[in-house]
N, C-alpha and C positions, 0 to 999 in steps of 0.2 A: 668868628672862627679864631681870631688872633688871641682870644682870651683862654683858649684851651691850653692846659699845661704843656702838652707835647709841642705846641706851635708858638708858645709865648716868646721864646728867645730867637725866633727866626729873623735873619737879616733881610734887608731889602732885596738883595740879589736872589736869595732863596725864595722869597715870595714871588718875584718875577718869574723864576723858573717853574714854580708850582703852577702859576696861572697859565704858562705855556703848555704844560703837560696834562692838565686836568681835563676830564671828560664828564659831562653831565648825563645822568641816566635816571629814568623814572622807573620804579618798581611797583608792581601791584601787590595787594595783600596775597600772601601765600607763596610769593616767589622766593627762590633759594639764592642767596648771595654767594655763599661758599660752603664747602664741605669740610668737616673735621679731618685733619691729617693730610689734606691736599696742599700743594705748594700755593702760597699766596700770590694772587694776580695783581694786587695793589691794595690801597687803603680806601676806605669808604668814609666820606663825611656825611653824616646823617643830618639833612637840613630840616626834615619834618617827619612826624610820625614816630614809630618805635620799631625795634627789631628784637626778636627773641633769639637768644643764643642757646641752642639745644645741643646737648652732648649725650653720648652713650655711656652706660655704666658697664661693669664687667660681665653682666648677664645680657648685654646688648639691648637694654631697655632705654628709652629716651627720657630725659628730664631737662627742664629748663634751668640752665646754669645762671642766666641773668637776663634782664630786659634792658636794652639800651634805648634811651629817649633822646630826641633831638634837642639841642645840637651836641653832637659827640662824634668821635672817631671810632671806626671799626677796623680791625685787622692791622692796626699800626704796630703792635708788638710782634706779630708773626712776620710782617713784611720787613721790619728792621732786623729781626733775628736772622 
């Protein structure tokens, strides 16, 4: 996890705080992690598997924007913004 660009520069105190605040959850295939345009509830560190990021176009049709494979972060840009 420390090799990810977003976390590479974290200091020791920041890692300690991260470990205090983290929560582990398991999701099954087909579960929804978050919805487009909702306030972010946190960041997700994907330890295994993959996640499809689906968006709507102007005609309200769904399309796959990208597929995220482990290990990677999800929701970091929205959470920080």
